[in-house]
C-alpha positions as CSV (number, residue, x, y, z in Angstrom):
1,M,2.8,55.7,-66.8
2,A,0.7,52.9,-68.3
3,S,1.5,49.4,-67.2
4,S,2.6,47.0,-69.9
5,P,1.9,43.3,-70.3
6,A,5.5,42.7,-69.3
7,G,5.0,44.6,-66.1
8,A,2.0,42.6,-65.3
9,L,4.0,39.4,-65.7
10,E,6.7,40.7,-63.4
11,T,4.0,41.5,-60.8
12,R,2.5,38.0,-61.1
13,S,6.0,36.5,-60.8
14,Y,6.6,38.6,-57.6
15,L,3.3,37.5,-56.2
16,R,4.1,33.9,-57.0
17,Y,7.5,34.3,-55.2
18,T,5.9,35.9,-52.1
19,A,3.4,33.0,-52.0
20,E,6.3,30.6,-51.6
21,T,6.3,31.2,-47.9
22,M,5.4,27.8,-46.4
23,R,4.3,27.2,-42.9
24,L,4.9,23.7,-41.6
25,Y,2.9,22.6,-38.6
26,F,4.6,19.7,-36.7
27,L,2.0,18.0,-34.6
28,R,2.8,15.1,-32.3
29,H,-0.2,12.7,-32.1
30,A,-2.4,13.2,-29.1
31,D,-2.7,10.9,-26.1
32,A,-3.4,7.2,-27.0
33,L,-4.6,4.1,-25.3
34,E,-2.0,1.5,-24.3
35,G,-1.9,-1.7,-26.4
36,A,0.3,-4.5,-27.5
37,N,0.1,-3.6,-31.1
38,D,1.7,-0.2,-31.3
39,A,0.5,0.5,-34.9
40,S,-3.1,0.0,-34.1
41,R,-3.3,2.0,-30.8
42,S,-6.3,4.4,-30.9
43,L,-6.6,7.8,-29.3
44,S,-7.8,7.9,-25.7
45,P,-10.7,10.1,-24.6
46,K,-8.1,12.6,-23.4
47,G,-6.4,12.4,-26.8
48,K,-9.6,13.1,-28.6
49,K,-10.2,16.1,-26.3
50,Q,-6.7,17.4,-27.0
51,S,-7.2,17.1,-30.8
52,R,-10.5,19.0,-30.7
53,A,-9.0,21.7,-28.5
54,L,-6.2,22.2,-30.9
55,G,-8.6,22.2,-33.9
56,R,-10.6,25.0,-32.2
57,F,-7.5,27.0,-31.5
58,L,-6.4,26.7,-35.1
59,K,-9.9,27.8,-36.3
60,R,-9.9,30.8,-34.0
61,A,-6.4,31.7,-35.3
62,G,-7.7,31.6,-38.9
63,I,-5.4,28.8,-39.9
64,R,-6.7,26.5,-42.7
65,F,-4.5,23.8,-44.1
66,D,-3.8,23.4,-47.8
67,A,-2.2,20.0,-47.3
68,A,-2.1,17.4,-44.5
69,Y,0.2,14.4,-44.0
70,T,0.2,11.8,-41.3
71,S,2.1,8.8,-40.2
72,P,0.1,5.7,-41.1
73,L,-0.3,4.7,-37.4
74,V,-3.9,4.8,-36.1
75,R,-3.3,7.4,-33.3
76,A,-1.6,9.8,-35.8
77,R,-4.4,9.4,-38.4
78,Q,-7.1,10.0,-35.8
79,T,-5.3,13.1,-34.4
80,A,-5.0,14.5,-37.9
81,A,-8.6,13.8,-38.9
82,I,-10.0,15.4,-35.7
83,V,-7.8,18.5,-36.1
84,L,-8.7,18.9,-39.7
85,E,-12.4,18.5,-39.0
86,T,-12.5,20.8,-36.0
87,S,-10.3,23.5,-37.6
88,G,-12.5,23.6,-40.7
89,S,-9.8,22.3,-42.9
90,A,-11.3,18.9,-43.8
91,D,-12.6,20.4,-47.1
92,T,-9.4,22.1,-48.1
93,A,-6.7,19.6,-47.1
94,K,-6.8,16.0,-48.2
95,L,-5.2,13.8,-45.5
96,T,-2.3,11.8,-47.0
97,L,-0.4,8.9,-45.4
98,A,3.4,9.4,-45.3
99,E,5.9,6.8,-44.2
100,A,8.4,9.6,-43.8
101,L,6.6,10.7,-40.6
102,L,7.3,7.4,-38.9
103,N,10.1,7.2,-36.3
104,E,11.8,4.5,-38.4
105,S,12.4,6.9,-41.4
106,S,15.9,8.2,-41.6
107,D,16.6,12.0,-41.6
108,F,17.7,11.6,-45.2
109,E,14.4,10.0,-46.2
110,F,12.4,12.7,-44.3
111,T,14.3,15.5,-45.8
112,R,14.0,14.1,-49.4
113,W,10.2,13.6,-48.8
114,L,9.8,17.2,-47.4
115,K,11.7,18.8,-50.3
116,G,9.4,16.9,-52.7
117,L,6.1,18.2,-51.2
118,P,3.9,20.2,-53.6
119,E,3.6,23.9,-53.1
120,A,1.3,24.8,-50.3
121,N,1.0,27.6,-47.7
122,H,-0.1,25.7,-44.6
123,V,1.0,22.1,-44.3
124,L,0.1,19.8,-41.3
125,L,2.6,17.1,-40.5
126,V,1.4,14.6,-37.8
127,G,4.0,12.2,-36.4
128,H,5.6,10.7,-33.3
129,A,8.3,11.3,-30.7
130,P,11.2,11.4,-30.7
131,A,11.7,11.8,-34.5
132,L,9.2,14.7,-35.0
133,A,10.9,17.0,-32.5
134,Q,14.4,16.0,-33.7
135,R,13.4,16.9,-37.3
136,L,12.0,20.2,-36.1
137,S,15.3,20.9,-34.2
138,N,17.3,20.0,-37.3
139,L,15.3,22.3,-39.6
140,M,15.8,25.2,-37.1
141,G,19.6,24.5,-37.2
142,L,19.8,23.6,-33.5
143,R,22.9,21.6,-32.6
144,D,21.2,19.8,-29.7
145,A,18.3,17.8,-31.3
146,D,16.8,17.2,-27.9
147,I,16.4,20.9,-27.1
148,V,12.8,20.9,-28.5
149,R,10.2,18.7,-26.8
150,L,6.7,18.2,-28.2
151,P,4.3,16.8,-25.7
152,K,1.5,14.6,-27.0
153,G,-0.9,16.9,-28.9
154,G,1.8,19.6,-29.1
155,L,2.1,21.7,-32.2
156,A,5.0,23.7,-33.5
157,C,4.7,26.1,-36.5
158,L,7.8,26.7,-38.7
159,E,7.8,29.3,-41.4
160,A,10.1,28.6,-44.4
161,E,10.9,31.4,-46.9
162,D,11.3,29.8,-50.3
163,R,11.9,26.5,-48.5
164,G,15.2,28.0,-47.1
165,E,15.7,29.5,-43.7
166,V,13.1,28.6,-41.1
167,T,11.6,30.6,-38.2
168,L,9.7,29.1,-35.3
169,K,6.4,31.1,-35.3
170,F,4.8,29.4,-32.3
171,L,4.6,26.3,-30.2
172,I,1.3,25.4,-28.5
173,T,0.6,22.6,-26.0
174,P,-2.6,21.0,-24.8
175,K,-1.8,22.3,-21.3
176,A,-1.7,25.9,-22.7
177,L,-5.1,25.2,-24.3
178,G,-6.5,24.1,-20.9
179,V,-6.5,20.3,-21.7
């Protein structure tokens, strides 16, 4: 049976639908130096090492980000930049600052921002404790928001089908990477 142009459109629609699987990578910033001005605290040497190790892990796993968002705080921006560069995603994912990734953002603001993200398959979100882990817990439907803990430099991957139900795909820590 010969395929018709209508059949081709149905196939493309189906492929577009299956491409709507989105993976969100929640990354808590890596270890930072102490400082009086919280917003300008830089990564420590340990934090830079954690970020590079995570980037290498992602590269070995074949994960390339389509989009990357970070809290505007220095330590989060530095973590994101190192991970993108080391993972080989710096050329495919433009790093964008997002106020929604600050602890001060409400759950409502974060959810509204998240729902408004453009379509992408692999999205890096770099933020802070405790809000990042709480939002991760909320998305997974966990009643106890404190059940998930992300250490500094920890990364959790959620897969969302059509931006609906989510599944935790993996959680990796610097300790598991030998850092």
